[in-house]
N, C-alpha and C positions, 0 to 999 in steps of 0.2 A: 504493500499499500504506500501511497504517497505520504511525505512527511507534512502536508498541510493538515490543519485541524479540520477534520471532516465534519464534526458537528457544527462548526461555524459555517461551512459550506452548505450543509443541510439546512441550516437556519436561514441563510440568505436565499437559497433556492425556493424554500417554502414561501418566503416573502414575494418572490418573483412570481409563483404560480398564483398566489392571492391577489397580487397586484394586477396581473394581466386579466384574470377572470373577473375581478371586481370592476375594473374599468370598462370591460366589454359589456358587462351586465348593465351598469349605470348608463352607458352611452347608447346601447342598442336594444335592450329588452323592452318589449311593448308596455306602454303605459297601463295596458289593461291588467297587469300584474301589481300595480301600485296598491298599497295598503294591505296585501296578503301577508299573513303572519310569517311565512318562510321567508319572504323578502326582508322583513324587518330584522330577523335572525341573521340573514345573509349580510345585511349592511352592518350590523353590529360586529360580526366577525371580522368583516373586511376593514373596519375601523382600526384593527391591529396591524394592518400592513405597514403604515408609516412608523409606528413604534418599533416593529421588528426591523425594518429597514434602518432606522437611525441607530438603534442599539447595536445592530450587526456592523454598522460602519465604524462605531467607536470601539467595538471589540476587535475589528480587523486592524484598525489604527494602532490600538494599544498592544495587540498580539505582535505585530510587525515592529514597533518602536521599541518595546521592552526588551525584544530579543536581539536587537541590534542597535542598542541604545547610543553608542558612541559614533556610530554612522549618521545619526540624526542630530548631532551636537555641532557639526560643522558642514560647510558647503561641499558637496560632492555629487556623485552619480545618484545616491539614494534621494538626497533632498531635491536635486534638480528635477528628478522624475516626479516626486511628490508635489512640489510646487506647480510644476507644469500641468499635472492632472487636475489640481485645484483651479488653476486658471481656465482650462478648458471646460470644466463643470460650470463655473461662473458664466462664461461667455455663452455656452449652450442654454443654460437656464434662462437667461435673459432673451436669447435669440427665439426661443420657443414662444415667448410672450409678445414679440414685436406686433404692435396693433395695426399698422398700416404700411403700405408700400409707396415708396417715393420720398425723396428728401424733403420736398415742400410739404407734404402731408405729415411727415414726422415732426417738423419744426412747428406745425400748427395744431399739434394735439391739444385737446382740451384736458382739464386737470384729472377727469375721471379716467381717461385713456392713459395718461402718464401713470396714474396710480395702478392700473391694471398691468402695465408694462413693468413697474418697479416692485411688484408683489414678490415676496420670497416664497419660492417653491422648494421642493425637496433638494433639487440639484444645488441651488444657491446656498441653502441651509448646510448641506454637507460640506460644500467648499469653504464656507467661512467658519463654521463651527470647528472642523478639523484643522483649518489654517490657524485659528486662534490656539488650539491645543498645541500645534507644533510650535508656535512662539512661546509658549509656556515652557515647553521642553528646552528651547534655547535659553530662556531665562532662569529657570529653576536648577537645571544641570543634573539632578539626581532623580532616579525614580521614585524614591520615597517622598521627596518634597513635592514632586509633580502629582502623585497620587493623592497626597494630603490636600493640595489646592484644588484638584479635580473634585474630591469629595465635598469640599466647601462650595464650590460652583454648582454641583449637583443639588445641594440643599437650598441655595439661593434661587435657582431657576425653578425648582420644584415648588417650594414653599413660598416663594415671593411672587409667583405668577398672578394671583388675584390682584394684587396692589399694582404690579407693573402694568396689567391690562387696563387699569383704570387712568393711566397716565396717557398724555397726548405728547409723544415724543417729537412729533413734527413742529411743535411750536419753538423748539430750541435746537433741532437737529435738521440737516437737509433731508429731504424725502427719501433718498437712496439709503441713508443710514437709519432713519426712523422706522423704515419698513422691517428691519432686522429685530426690532426689540419687542413688538407686540402686534396685534391684528388691527390696530386703529387704522392703518392705511390700506387694509384688504389682504394682508399677507396670510396665506393659509398655514405656513410653517415658519413663523418668527422663532428666534432663538429661545424665547421664554414662552411656554415651558418646554418646547420640543428637544431642546439641547440636553435636557436631564437625561432622556433615553441615551443619547450619545454618550454622555458622561458615565452613565451606568454600565455601558459596554466597556469603557476604559478601565473602570474599577474591577470588572470581573476579569478582564485581560491581566491586570496587575496580580491578581490572585494566581493566575496560571502561569506567570512568567517563568518560573523554574522548572515546569514540567514538560518533558519531551512528549508525552501523550496526555494532554490536559484531561481528556475525557475520563480517563481511567481513574484520575484523582478528584475530579470535580463533579461527577454525576450526582453523587449523593449530597455533598455540600451545597450544590445549586438547588437541589430539590428542597432541602430543608430551608434554604434561604427564601425560595419561592413561597413555601408555605407560611413562613413568618411574615412575608410581605403581603400575603393574603389576608392573614388574621389582624395584623396590626392596624391598618387603616379602618377596617370594619369595627374592630374593638373601640378605637378612639372615637370614631364617628358616633357610636351608640352611646357614648358618655355625654354627647352634646357639646363637646369641645369644638368650637367653630369660630376661631378668632379672624377669619378671613373677610367677614362681611358679605355683602351681596356680590356675586360673582357667577360666571358661567360654569356650571357644574361639569358639563361634558368636555370642555376645553381647559379649564384652568384650576379645577379643584384638586389640590395635592393628594387628598385621599384617594380619588379616582385614578390619578396618575400613578400612584403607587401600586394600585390594584392592577392596572394595565401592565406595569413593569413586572409585577410578579407573574403575570401570564406569559410575558415574553421569556422570563428567566425559567419558568416551568417548561417552556417549549424547547429552550436550549438544553435543559437537563434531560429532557426526553430524547433529543437528538444525541446527546452524550451516551446514553444507555444504548441507543441504536448503533452508535459507532462502536462501543465496546462489543456488542453482539456480532457485528460485521467482522471485527478483527479476530473474535473467536472462531466464527464460522467459516472464514475465508480459508483456513487451513484444510477444512473438509471439501471446500469447493474446489480446491486445487486438484483433488483426486478426480473430479468430474470436469473434463475440459470445457464442455458446453455451459455448464452452470458458471464456472469461473470466467468465461468470456462474457456471458451476460451480466454478471455482477461488475466486472471491469468496465463494460460499456456504461452501465448506469452510473458508476461512480465517476467516470470520465465526463459524462454529460453534466452531472451535479456540480463537478469542480470547474468546469469551463463556464457553466451558467453562472455560478457564484462569482468567479473571477471577473467576468464581464457583466455583471449585474446592472451597472449603470448604462451600458451600451444597449441592453435589452430594455431598460427603462425608456431610454430616448426613442429607440426604434419603434416600440409598440405604440408610444404616444404619438408619434408622427403619422403612422399608419392609420390610427384611430381617429385622431382629431386634426391631423394636418398641420400646416403652419401658415405663415403669412403668404408664402409663395404658391400653396396648393391646398385643396380641401382633402380631408380624411374621410374614412368610411361614415362616420357619424354625420358629416354634413351632407352626404349623398342620401343616405337612407334613414337617418335618424332612429327614433325608438319605434321599430316596426317589426322586430323579429320575435318569434316564439321562444319558448325557453330552449327547446332542442336545437333550434337554428342559432341562437346566441351561444349555446355550449359548443356547437360546431365551429363557430368563428373563434370562439376562444382558443380551441385546441389548434386550429390552423395558425392563429396570431402567435400563440406560444411557440409552436414549432418554427415558425418563421423568425421569431425574435431570438430564440436559442441558436438557431442556425446562423443568424447575423452575428451573434456573439462569438461563435466559432470561427467565422471568416475574419472578424476584427482581431481576434487573438492570433490567427495565422498571420494577418497582414502585418501586425506590429513587429514580426521577427524580420521584415524585409529591411528594416533600417531606414535609410534616407529616402528610398522611393515611397515608404509609407508617409513619412513626414512631409515629403513634397505633396503627396496626394492630400493630406489634411490641410496644407496652406492653400492649395489650388481651390479646394472645396470651400474654404472659408472666404477666399477672394471672390469667387463666383457667386456665393450666397450674398456677400456684401454688395456686389455690383447689382444683382437682381433686386435686392431690398431697396436700394437707393434710387434706382432707375424707375421712373413712373411707369405704372402698368398700363397697357393700351387696351 
């Protein structure tokens, strides 16, 4: 087996499946299904896609950083690659929200359109939250100090959310910066409280930093930790202790956020047990060549899908919703599909997106031709956006 943390790959892959399926159903499933009980449960479950994605991003950041700490303290190939990735995420995140085509139209945007363009979505959130964490690595210099500060930030972003969301940051900050603090400007994923999930992933990575096979050592501790996080917010809430004042329960309530984090950690624990079982079973599978090949194929898909999860995220969004240059599936057909039709589109789009991830992974190995392709694509996109559509 690969030395990658398989449970982390499985966690990210499960987020990919949830994400694509949830987006397809929300965009294409007929409105005749609205109000049905199963759809309400479906939407509740898919509300965990973002927490899983952000937690896994923090876990992957920490897993990589703690195991090669000194290479992330000075400028070199590792940091150049990391900052380059964050830059691309930031650029793509804003590019997906460009509201108009043509330089004159972009310069004449009204405030509502500007706010829609500057809203912080998942890509911008990941780029900025991980970029800030990397800056902390630079400043704090040791894993222990870094983990302590991340723990403090976790508490602030989680428990301070009800108060931060009452604030109007745009009164003292430029709109591009204000959009990162709360949802007042329309951002679906501002740093508060969503960065708490990222910070939680980093803290779990700190626990695993000395283990060659983290799942073997962390499966049970993560399970116990998840159970504690389940019980704690419910118990505190039942005492009536609510110092937060009026707030949006579903988006900023610290107890509910802890409950969601408990579910994410429980899922990671479950995948750790699965990884342990796979490691135990693969020795038997080696005796059966067909079973071994099938298992190896599945694990290969999971690893590549996990490794290129952000490419899959962008690819499926562009196909489903389009961008400023062209329409996506949802603009052509809208919510007109039955359950089985929508499920079929989901499977096709998932297959396409994972295939795109494989192609991207292979293309990155080409070196300068791949980088040339990236910049040619960016240049062509910028030209087509700035030129007036006819």
